[in-house]
mmCIF file as Biopython writes it, N, C-alpha, C and O atoms, coordinates in Angstrom:
data_model
#
loop_
_atom_site.group_PDB
_atom_site.id
_atom_site.type_symbol
_atom_site.label_atom_id
_atom_site.label_alt_id
_atom_site.label_comp_id
_atom_site.label_asym_id
_atom_site.label_entity_id
_atom_site.label_seq_id
_atom_site.pdbx_PDB_ins_code
_atom_site.Cartn_x
_atom_site.Cartn_y
_atom_site.Cartn_z
_atom_site.occupancy
_atom_site.B_iso_or_equiv
_atom_site.auth_seq_id
_atom_site.auth_asym_id
_atom_site.pdbx_PDB_model_num
ATOM 1   N N  . MET A ? 1  ? 0.819  -1.200 0.000   1.0 0.0 1  A 1 
ATOM 2   C CA . MET A ? 1  ? 0.000  0.000  0.000   1.0 0.0 1  A 1 
ATOM 3   C C  . MET A ? 1  ? 0.861  1.261  0.000   1.0 0.0 1  A 1 
ATOM 4   O O  . MET A ? 1  ? 0.481  2.263  -0.605  1.0 0.0 1  A 1 
ATOM 5   N N  . GLY A ? 2  ? 1.997  1.226  0.660   1.0 0.0 2  A 1 
ATOM 6   C CA . GLY A ? 2  ? 2.868  2.391  0.714   1.0 0.0 2  A 1 
ATOM 7   C C  . GLY A ? 2  ? 3.399  2.774  -0.646  1.0 0.0 2  A 1 
ATOM 8   O O  . GLY A ? 2  ? 3.607  3.952  -0.935  1.0 0.0 2  A 1 
ATOM 9   N N  . GLU A ? 3  ? 3.616  1.787  -1.470  1.0 0.0 3  A 1 
ATOM 10  C CA . GLU A ? 3  ? 4.123  2.046  -2.822  1.0 0.0 3  A 1 
ATOM 11  C C  . GLU A ? 3  ? 3.139  2.912  -3.604  1.0 0.0 3  A 1 
ATOM 12  O O  . GLU A ? 3  ? 3.519  3.937  -4.171  1.0 0.0 3  A 1 
ATOM 13  N N  . LEU A ? 4  ? 1.902  2.504  -3.632  1.0 0.0 4  A 1 
ATOM 14  C CA . LEU A ? 4  ? 0.881  3.234  -4.385  1.0 0.0 4  A 1 
ATOM 15  C C  . LEU A ? 4  ? 0.671  4.634  -3.815  1.0 0.0 4  A 1 
ATOM 16  O O  . LEU A ? 4  ? 0.528  5.597  -4.568  1.0 0.0 4  A 1 
ATOM 17  N N  . THR A ? 5  ? 0.651  4.749  -2.499  1.0 0.0 5  A 1 
ATOM 18  C CA . THR A ? 5  ? 0.464  6.046  -1.849  1.0 0.0 5  A 1 
ATOM 19  C C  . THR A ? 5  ? 1.583  7.002  -2.221  1.0 0.0 5  A 1 
ATOM 20  O O  . THR A ? 5  ? 1.328  8.158  -2.560  1.0 0.0 5  A 1 
ATOM 21  N N  . ASP A ? 6  ? 2.825  6.528  -2.161  1.0 0.0 6  A 1 
ATOM 22  C CA . ASP A ? 6  ? 3.963  7.379  -2.508  1.0 0.0 6  A 1 
ATOM 23  C C  . ASP A ? 6  ? 3.908  7.803  -3.967  1.0 0.0 6  A 1 
ATOM 24  O O  . ASP A ? 6  ? 4.201  8.954  -4.289  1.0 0.0 6  A 1 
ATOM 25  N N  . LYS A ? 7  ? 3.539  6.895  -4.844  1.0 0.0 7  A 1 
ATOM 26  C CA . LYS A ? 7  ? 3.471  7.236  -6.262  1.0 0.0 7  A 1 
ATOM 27  C C  . LYS A ? 7  ? 2.379  8.275  -6.526  1.0 0.0 7  A 1 
ATOM 28  O O  . LYS A ? 7  ? 2.581  9.197  -7.316  1.0 0.0 7  A 1 
ATOM 29  N N  . ILE A ? 8  ? 1.241  8.132  -5.879  1.0 0.0 8  A 1 
ATOM 30  C CA . ILE A ? 8  ? 0.146  9.095  -6.065  1.0 0.0 8  A 1 
ATOM 31  C C  . ILE A ? 8  ? 0.547  10.460 -5.528  1.0 0.0 8  A 1 
ATOM 32  O O  . ILE A ? 8  ? 0.375  11.472 -6.208  1.0 0.0 8  A 1 
ATOM 33  N N  . LYS A ? 9  ? 1.082  10.494 -4.305  1.0 0.0 9  A 1 
ATOM 34  C CA . LYS A ? 9  ? 1.520  11.762 -3.729  1.0 0.0 9  A 1 
ATOM 35  C C  . LYS A ? 9  ? 2.592  12.402 -4.601  1.0 0.0 9  A 1 
ATOM 36  O O  . LYS A ? 9  ? 2.607  13.618 -4.790  1.0 0.0 9  A 1 
ATOM 37  N N  . GLY A ? 10 ? 3.479  11.581 -5.124  1.0 0.0 10 A 1 
ATOM 38  C CA . GLY A ? 10 ? 4.527  12.091 -5.999  1.0 0.0 10 A 1 
ATOM 39  C C  . GLY A ? 10 ? 3.968  12.724 -7.256  1.0 0.0 10 A 1 
ATOM 40  O O  . GLY A ? 10 ? 4.407  13.798 -7.666  1.0 0.0 10 A 1 
ATOM 41  N N  . ASN A ? 11 ? 3.004  12.064 -7.865  1.0 0.0 11 A 1 
ATOM 42  C CA . ASN A ? 11 ? 2.382  12.614 -9.072  1.0 0.0 11 A 1 
ATOM 43  C C  . ASN A ? 11 ? 1.680  13.933 -8.785  1.0 0.0 11 A 1 
ATOM 44  O O  . ASN A ? 11 ? 1.756  14.869 -9.580  1.0 0.0 11 A 1 
ATOM 45  N N  . VAL A ? 12 ? 0.999  14.003 -7.649  1.0 0.0 12 A 1 
ATOM 46  C CA . VAL A ? 12 ? 0.280  15.229 -7.291  1.0 0.0 12 A 1 
ATOM 47  C C  . VAL A ? 12 ? 1.271  16.366 -7.050  1.0 0.0 12 A 1 
ATOM 48  O O  . VAL A ? 12 ? 1.096  17.466 -7.577  1.0 0.0 12 A 1 
ATOM 49  N N  . ASN A ? 13 ? 2.317  16.102 -6.249  1.0 0.0 13 A 1 
ATOM 50  C CA . ASN A ? 13 ? 3.297  17.148 -5.971  1.0 0.0 13 A 1 
ATOM 51  C C  . ASN A ? 13 ? 4.013  17.600 -7.238  1.0 0.0 13 A 1 
ATOM 52  O O  . ASN A ? 13 ? 4.285  18.789 -7.409  1.0 0.0 13 A 1 
ATOM 53  N N  . GLU A ? 14 ? 4.312  16.671 -8.112  1.0 0.0 14 A 1 
ATOM 54  C CA . GLU A ? 14 ? 4.981  17.031 -9.354  1.0 0.0 14 A 1 
ATOM 55  C C  . GLU A ? 14 ? 4.080  17.917 -10.223 1.0 0.0 14 A 1 
ATOM 56  O O  . GLU A ? 14 ? 4.546  18.903 -10.794 1.0 0.0 14 A 1 
ATOM 57  N N  . ALA A ? 15 ? 2.813  17.573 -10.321 1.0 0.0 15 A 1 
ATOM 58  C CA . ALA A ? 15 ? 1.874  18.367 -11.125 1.0 0.0 15 A 1 
ATOM 59  C C  . ALA A ? 15 ? 1.679  19.766 -10.540 1.0 0.0 15 A 1 
ATOM 60  O O  . ALA A ? 15 ? 1.676  20.752 -11.276 1.0 0.0 15 A 1 
ATOM 61  N N  . ILE A ? 16 ? 1.519  19.852 -9.228  1.0 0.0 16 A 1 
ATOM 62  C CA . ILE A ? 16 ? 1.345  21.157 -8.588  1.0 0.0 16 A 1 
ATOM 63  C C  . ILE A ? 16 ? 2.610  21.993 -8.755  1.0 0.0 16 A 1 
ATOM 64  O O  . ILE A ? 16 ? 2.541  23.194 -9.019  1.0 0.0 16 A 1 
ATOM 65  N N  . GLY A ? 17 ? 3.754  21.352 -8.599  1.0 0.0 17 A 1 
ATOM 66  C CA . GLY A ? 17 ? 5.020  22.058 -8.770  1.0 0.0 17 A 1 
ATOM 67  C C  . GLY A ? 17 ? 5.174  22.616 -10.170 1.0 0.0 17 A 1 
ATOM 68  O O  . GLY A ? 17 ? 5.617  23.752 -10.342 1.0 0.0 17 A 1 
ATOM 69  N N  . LYS A ? 18 ? 4.814  21.830 -11.172 1.0 0.0 18 A 1 
ATOM 70  C CA . LYS A ? 18 ? 4.897  22.306 -12.556 1.0 0.0 18 A 1 
ATOM 71  C C  . LYS A ? 18 ? 3.960  23.493 -12.780 1.0 0.0 18 A 1 
ATOM 72  O O  . LYS A ? 18 ? 4.310  24.440 -13.485 1.0 0.0 18 A 1 
ATOM 73  N N  . ALA A ? 19 ? 2.780  23.440 -12.185 1.0 0.0 19 A 1 
ATOM 74  C CA . ALA A ? 19 ? 1.829  24.544 -12.330 1.0 0.0 19 A 1 
ATOM 75  C C  . ALA A ? 19 ? 2.363  25.811 -11.664 1.0 0.0 19 A 1 
ATOM 76  O O  . ALA A ? 19 ? 2.233  26.903 -12.216 1.0 0.0 19 A 1 
ATOM 77  N N  . LYS A ? 20 ? 2.957  25.672 -10.489 1.0 0.0 20 A 1 
ATOM 78  C CA . LYS A ? 20 ? 3.507  26.837 -9.785  1.0 0.0 20 A 1 
ATOM 79  C C  . LYS A ? 20 ? 4.658  27.472 -10.557 1.0 0.0 20 A 1 
ATOM 80  O O  . LYS A ? 20 ? 4.886  28.677 -10.447 1.0 0.0 20 A 1 
ATOM 81  N N  . GLN A ? 21 ? 5.370  26.690 -11.321 1.0 0.0 21 A 1 
ATOM 82  C CA . GLN A ? 21 ? 6.494  27.231 -12.082 1.0 0.0 21 A 1 
ATOM 83  C C  . GLN A ? 21 ? 6.038  28.138 -13.219 1.0 0.0 21 A 1 
ATOM 84  O O  . GLN A ? 21 ? 6.858  28.843 -13.806 1.0 0.0 21 A 1 
ATOM 85  N N  . GLN A ? 22 ? 4.773  28.132 -13.532 1.0 0.0 22 A 1 
ATOM 86  C CA . GLN A ? 22 ? 4.224  28.995 -14.587 1.0 0.0 22 A 1 
ATOM 87  C C  . GLN A ? 22 ? 3.871  30.384 -14.052 1.0 0.0 22 A 1 
ATOM 88  O O  . GLN A ? 22 ? 3.430  31.248 -14.811 1.0 0.0 22 A 1 
ATOM 89  N N  . SER A ? 23 ? 4.063  30.599 -12.751 1.0 0.0 23 A 1 
ATOM 90  C CA . SER A ? 23 ? 3.704  31.861 -12.105 1.0 0.0 23 A 1 
ATOM 91  C C  . SER A ? 23 ? 4.648  32.993 -12.523 1.0 0.0 23 A 1 
ATOM 92  O O  . SER A ? 23 ? 5.771  32.750 -12.964 1.0 0.0 23 A 1 
ATOM 93  N N  . ASP A ? 24 ? 4.177  34.214 -12.377 1.0 0.0 24 A 1 
ATOM 94  C CA . ASP A ? 24 ? 5.015  35.389 -12.620 1.0 0.0 24 A 1 
ATOM 95  C C  . ASP A ? 24 ? 5.871  35.724 -11.398 1.0 0.0 24 A 1 
ATOM 96  O O  . ASP A ? 24 ? 6.849  36.463 -11.506 1.0 0.0 24 A 1 
ATOM 97  N N  . ASN A ? 25 ? 5.506  35.188 -10.256 1.0 0.0 25 A 1 
ATOM 98  C CA . ASN A ? 25 ? 6.213  35.456 -9.010  1.0 0.0 25 A 1 
ATOM 99  C C  . ASN A ? 25 ? 7.432  34.532 -8.890  1.0 0.0 25 A 1 
ATOM 100 O O  . ASN A ? 25 ? 7.273  33.311 -8.888  1.0 0.0 25 A 1 
ATOM 101 N N  . PRO A ? 26 ? 8.642  35.090 -8.789  1.0 0.0 26 A 1 
ATOM 102 C CA . PRO A ? 26 ? 9.852  34.252 -8.690  1.0 0.0 26 A 1 
ATOM 103 C C  . PRO A ? 26 ? 9.848  33.320 -7.480  1.0 0.0 26 A 1 
ATOM 104 O O  . PRO A ? 26 ? 10.330 32.190 -7.566  1.0 0.0 26 A 1 
ATOM 105 N N  . ALA A ? 27 ? 9.312  33.782 -6.360  1.0 0.0 27 A 1 
ATOM 106 C CA . ALA A ? 27 ? 9.273  32.933 -5.169  1.0 0.0 27 A 1 
ATOM 107 C C  . ALA A ? 27 ? 8.368  31.728 -5.393  1.0 0.0 27 A 1 
ATOM 108 O O  . ALA A ? 27 ? 8.687  30.620 -4.961  1.0 0.0 27 A 1 
ATOM 109 N N  . THR A ? 28 ? 7.254  31.938 -6.058  1.0 0.0 28 A 1 
ATOM 110 C CA . THR A ? 28 ? 6.330  30.848 -6.352  1.0 0.0 28 A 1 
ATOM 111 C C  . THR A ? 28 ? 6.956  29.870 -7.344  1.0 0.0 28 A 1 
ATOM 112 O O  . THR A ? 28 ? 6.780  28.657 -7.226  1.0 0.0 28 A 1 
ATOM 113 N N  . ARG A ? 29 ? 7.691  30.407 -8.328  1.0 0.0 29 A 1 
ATOM 114 C CA . ARG A ? 29 ? 8.387  29.531 -9.286  1.0 0.0 29 A 1 
ATOM 115 C C  . ARG A ? 29 ? 9.412  28.650 -8.568  1.0 0.0 29 A 1 
ATOM 116 O O  . ARG A ? 29 ? 9.517  27.455 -8.848  1.0 0.0 29 A 1 
ATOM 117 N N  . ASP A ? 30 ? 10.164 29.246 -7.645  1.0 0.0 30 A 1 
ATOM 118 C CA . ASP A ? 30 ? 11.158 28.475 -6.894  1.0 0.0 30 A 1 
ATOM 119 C C  . ASP A ? 30 ? 10.489 27.403 -6.034  1.0 0.0 30 A 1 
ATOM 120 O O  . ASP A ? 30 ? 10.961 26.269 -5.950  1.0 0.0 30 A 1 
ATOM 121 N N  . GLU A ? 31 ? 9.386  27.783 -5.400  1.0 0.0 31 A 1 
ATOM 122 C CA . GLU A ? 31 ? 8.626  26.821 -4.594  1.0 0.0 31 A 1 
ATOM 123 C C  . GLU A ? 31 ? 8.131  25.679 -5.463  1.0 0.0 31 A 1 
ATOM 124 O O  . GLU A ? 31 ? 8.162  24.519 -5.052  1.0 0.0 31 A 1 
ATOM 125 N N  . GLY A ? 32 ? 7.676  26.004 -6.657  1.0 0.0 32 A 1 
ATOM 126 C CA . GLY A ? 32 ? 7.188  24.987 -7.585  1.0 0.0 32 A 1 
ATOM 127 C C  . GLY A ? 32 ? 8.281  24.026 -7.999  1.0 0.0 32 A 1 
ATOM 128 O O  . GLY A ? 32 ? 8.047  22.823 -8.106  1.0 0.0 32 A 1 
ATOM 129 N N  . ALA A ? 33 ? 9.481  24.552 -8.234  1.0 0.0 33 A 1 
ATOM 130 C CA . ALA A ? 33 ? 10.598 23.684 -8.610  1.0 0.0 33 A 1 
ATOM 131 C C  . ALA A ? 33 ? 10.927 22.714 -7.475  1.0 0.0 33 A 1 
ATOM 132 O O  . ALA A ? 33 ? 11.196 21.536 -7.710  1.0 0.0 33 A 1 
ATOM 133 N N  . GLY A ? 34 ? 10.903 23.218 -6.255  1.0 0.0 34 A 1 
ATOM 134 C CA . GLY A ? 34 ? 11.147 22.357 -5.104  1.0 0.0 34 A 1 
ATOM 135 C C  . GLY A ? 34 ? 10.069 21.307 -4.934  1.0 0.0 34 A 1 
ATOM 136 O O  . GLY A ? 34 ? 10.359 20.155 -4.611  1.0 0.0 34 A 1 
ATOM 137 N N  . GLN A ? 35 ? 8.835  21.700 -5.149  1.0 0.0 35 A 1 
ATOM 138 C CA . GLN A ? 35 ? 7.726  20.765 -5.002  1.0 0.0 35 A 1 
ATOM 139 C C  . GLN A ? 35 ? 7.770  19.694 -6.092  1.0 0.0 35 A 1 
ATOM 140 O O  . GLN A ? 35 ? 7.430  18.538 -5.840  1.0 0.0 35 A 1 
ATOM 141 N N  . GLU A ? 36 ? 8.182  20.071 -7.289  1.0 0.0 36 A 1 
ATOM 142 C CA . GLU A ? 36 ? 8.312  19.097 -8.357  1.0 0.0 36 A 1 
ATOM 143 C C  . GLU A ? 36 ? 9.389  18.065 -8.015  1.0 0.0 36 A 1 
ATOM 144 O O  . GLU A ? 36 ? 9.203  16.869 -8.240  1.0 0.0 36 A 1 
ATOM 145 N N  . LEU A ? 37 ? 10.512 18.534 -7.471  1.0 0.0 37 A 1 
ATOM 146 C CA . LEU A ? 37 ? 11.575 17.608 -7.059  1.0 0.0 37 A 1 
ATOM 147 C C  . LEU A ? 37 ? 11.104 16.681 -5.939  1.0 0.0 37 A 1 
ATOM 148 O O  . LEU A ? 37 ? 11.432 15.495 -5.918  1.0 0.0 37 A 1 
ATOM 149 N N  . LYS A ? 38 ? 10.333 17.241 -5.012  1.0 0.0 38 A 1 
ATOM 150 C CA . LYS A ? 38 ? 9.776  16.422 -3.929  1.0 0.0 38 A 1 
ATOM 151 C C  . LYS A ? 38 ? 8.893  15.323 -4.505  1.0 0.0 38 A 1 
ATOM 152 O O  . LYS A ? 38 ? 8.936  14.178 -4.054  1.0 0.0 38 A 1 
ATOM 153 N N  . GLY A ? 39 ? 8.101  15.679 -5.494  1.0 0.0 39 A 1 
ATOM 154 C CA . GLY A ? 39 ? 7.233  14.694 -6.132  1.0 0.0 39 A 1 
ATOM 155 C C  . GLY A ? 39 ? 8.018  13.590 -6.812  1.0 0.0 39 A 1 
ATOM 156 O O  . GLY A ? 39 ? 7.653  12.417 -6.730  1.0 0.0 39 A 1 
ATOM 157 N N  . LYS A ? 40 ? 9.094  13.965 -7.483  1.0 0.0 40 A 1 
ATOM 158 C CA . LYS A ? 40 ? 9.932  12.955 -8.135  1.0 0.0 40 A 1 
ATOM 159 C C  . LYS A ? 40 ? 10.564 12.030 -7.102  1.0 0.0 40 A 1 
ATOM 160 O O  . LYS A ? 40 ? 10.677 10.825 -7.327  1.0 0.0 40 A 1 
ATOM 161 N N  . ALA A ? 41 ? 10.978 12.596 -5.965  1.0 0.0 41 A 1 
ATOM 162 C CA . ALA A ? 41 ? 11.563 11.779 -4.900  1.0 0.0 41 A 1 
ATOM 163 C C  . ALA A ? 41 ? 10.525 10.823 -4.314  1.0 0.0 41 A 1 
ATOM 164 O O  . ALA A ? 41 ? 10.844 9.673  -4.014  1.0 0.0 41 A 1 
ATOM 165 N N  . GLN A ? 42 ? 9.291  11.288 -4.151  1.0 0.0 42 A 1 
ATOM 166 C CA . GLN A ? 42 ? 8.231  10.423 -3.638  1.0 0.0 42 A 1 
ATOM 167 C C  . GLN A ? 42 ? 7.936  9.285  -4.610  1.0 0.0 42 A 1 
ATOM 168 O O  . GLN A ? 42 ? 7.710  8.149  -4.193  1.0 0.0 42 A 1 
ATOM 169 N N  . GLN A ? 43 ? 7.940  9.587  -5.889  1.0 0.0 43 A 1 
ATOM 170 C CA . GLN A ? 43 ? 7.702  8.535  -6.876  1.0 0.0 43 A 1 
ATOM 171 C C  . GLN A ? 43 ? 8.827  7.506  -6.827  1.0 0.0 43 A 1 
ATOM 172 O O  . GLN A ? 43 ? 8.581  6.304  -6.920  1.0 0.0 43 A 1 
ATOM 173 N N  . PHE A ? 44 ? 10.053 7.980  -6.683  1.0 0.0 44 A 1 
ATOM 174 C CA . PHE A ? 44 ? 11.188 7.070  -6.597  1.0 0.0 44 A 1 
ATOM 175 C C  . PHE A ? 44 ? 11.070 6.184  -5.353  1.0 0.0 44 A 1 
ATOM 176 O O  . PHE A ? 44 ? 11.328 4.981  -5.409  1.0 0.0 44 A 1 
ATOM 177 N N  . ALA A ? 45 ? 10.676 6.797  -4.227  1.0 0.0 45 A 1 
ATOM 178 C CA . ALA A ? 45 ? 10.489 6.022  -3.000  1.0 0.0 45 A 1 
ATOM 179 C C  . ALA A ? 45 ? 9.427  4.945  -3.201  1.0 0.0 45 A 1 
ATOM 180 O O  . ALA A ? 45 ? 9.570  3.827  -2.705  1.0 0.0 45 A 1 
ATOM 181 N N  . GLY A ? 46 ? 8.376  5.277  -3.918  1.0 0.0 46 A 1 
ATOM 182 C CA . GLY A ? 46 ? 7.336  4.294  -4.212  1.0 0.0 46 A 1 
ATOM 183 C C  . GLY A ? 46 ? 7.859  3.144  -5.050  1.0 0.0 46 A 1 
ATOM 184 O O  . GLY A ? 46 ? 7.495  1.989  -4.830  1.0 0.0 46 A 1 
ATOM 185 N N  . LYS A ? 47 ? 8.715  3.463  -6.014  1.0 0.0 47 A 1 
ATOM 186 C CA . LYS A ? 47 ? 9.304  2.403  -6.847  1.0 0.0 47 A 1 
ATOM 187 C C  . LYS A ? 47 ? 10.207 1.502  -6.024  1.0 0.0 47 A 1 
ATOM 188 O O  . LYS A ? 47 ? 10.217 0.285  -6.209  1.0 0.0 47 A 1 
ATOM 189 N N  . VAL A ? 48 ? 10.964 2.099  -5.118  1.0 0.0 48 A 1 
ATOM 190 C CA . VAL A ? 48 ? 11.852 1.307  -4.254  1.0 0.0 48 A 1 
ATOM 191 C C  . VAL A ? 48 ? 11.029 0.398  -3.354  1.0 0.0 48 A 1 
ATOM 192 O O  . VAL A ? 48 ? 11.339 -0.783 -3.196  1.0 0.0 48 A 1 
ATOM 193 N N  . LYS A ? 49 ? 9.971  0.963  -2.760  1.0 0.0 49 A 1 
ATOM 194 C CA . LYS A ? 49 ? 9.111  0.148  -1.913  1.0 0.0 49 A 1 
ATOM 195 C C  . LYS A ? 49 ? 8.495  -1.001 -2.702  1.0 0.0 49 A 1 
ATOM 196 O O  . LYS A ? 49 ? 8.357  -2.110 -2.187  1.0 0.0 49 A 1 
ATOM 197 N N  . GLY A ? 50 ? 8.128  -0.735 -3.939  1.0 0.0 50 A 1 
ATOM 198 C CA . GLY A ? 50 ? 7.567  -1.796 -4.777  1.0 0.0 50 A 1 
ATOM 199 C C  . GLY A ? 50 ? 8.574  -2.892 -5.042  1.0 0.0 50 A 1 
ATOM 200 O O  . GLY A ? 50 ? 8.239  -4.077 -5.028  1.0 0.0 50 A 1 
ATOM 201 N N  . ALA A ? 51 ? 9.809  -2.493 -5.283  1.0 0.0 51 A 1 
ATOM 202 C CA . ALA A ? 51 ? 10.856 -3.476 -5.564  1.0 0.0 51 A 1 
ATOM 203 C C  . ALA A ? 51 ? 11.188 -4.301 -4.328  1.0 0.0 51 A 1 
ATOM 204 O O  . ALA A ? 51 ? 11.554 -5.471 -4.436  1.0 0.0 51 A 1 
ATOM 205 N N  . LEU A ? 52 ? 11.058 -3.682 -3.143  1.0 0.0 52 A 1 
ATOM 206 C CA . LEU A ? 52 ? 11.371 -4.382 -1.900  1.0 0.0 52 A 1 
ATOM 207 C C  . LEU A ? 52 ? 10.141 -4.998 -1.251  1.0 0.0 52 A 1 
ATOM 208 O O  . LEU A ? 52 ? 10.246 -5.623 -0.196  1.0 0.0 52 A 1 
ATOM 209 N N  . GLY A ? 53 ? 9.013  -4.833 -1.849  1.0 0.0 53 A 1 
ATOM 210 C CA . GLY A ? 53 ? 7.788  -5.431 -1.316  1.0 0.0 53 A 1 
ATOM 211 C C  . GLY A ? 53 ? 7.248  -4.726 -0.098  1.0 0.0 53 A 1 
ATOM 212 O O  . GLY A ? 53 ? 6.697  -5.373 0.792   1.0 0.0 53 A 1 
ATOM 213 N N  . ASP A ? 54 ? 7.391  -3.402 -0.033  1.0 0.0 54 A 1 
ATOM 214 C CA . ASP A ? 54 ? 6.888  -2.580 1.088   1.0 0.0 54 A 1 
ATOM 215 C C  . ASP A ? 54 ? 7.528  -2.977 2.423   1.0 0.0 54 A 1 
ATOM 216 O O  . ASP A ? 54 ? 6.931  -2.737 3.472   1.0 0.0 54 A 1 
ATOM 217 N N  . ASP A ? 55 ? 8.692  -3.563 2.415   1.0 0.0 55 A 1 
ATOM 218 C CA . ASP A ? 55 ? 9.342  -3.974 3.658   1.0 0.0 55 A 1 
ATOM 219 C C  . ASP A ? 55 ? 10.135 -2.857 4.317   1.0 0.0 55 A 1 
ATOM 220 O O  . ASP A ? 55 ? 10.690 -3.046 5.399   1.0 0.0 55 A 1 
ATOM 221 N N  . ILE A ? 56 ? 10.196 -1.685 3.671   1.0 0.0 56 A 1 
ATOM 222 C CA . ILE A ? 56 ? 10.961 -0.594 4.277   1.0 0.0 56 A 1 
ATOM 223 C C  . ILE A ? 56 ? 10.048 0.377  4.958   1.0 0.0 56 A 1 
ATOM 224 O O  . ILE A ? 56 ? 10.512 1.365  5.527   1.0 0.0 56 A 1 
#
């Protein structure tokens, strides 16, 4: 279950981050870039959990 949850959260954070990067506000763009990276990390964690069978 953790695998799927991490992948979903990752997709959501990545999408929100990409949307924030379209802002005219530099601070919001920077926040969006960070959120997109967080989403990618969550997706990676989900893949690792899937490979290890949610044992981590």
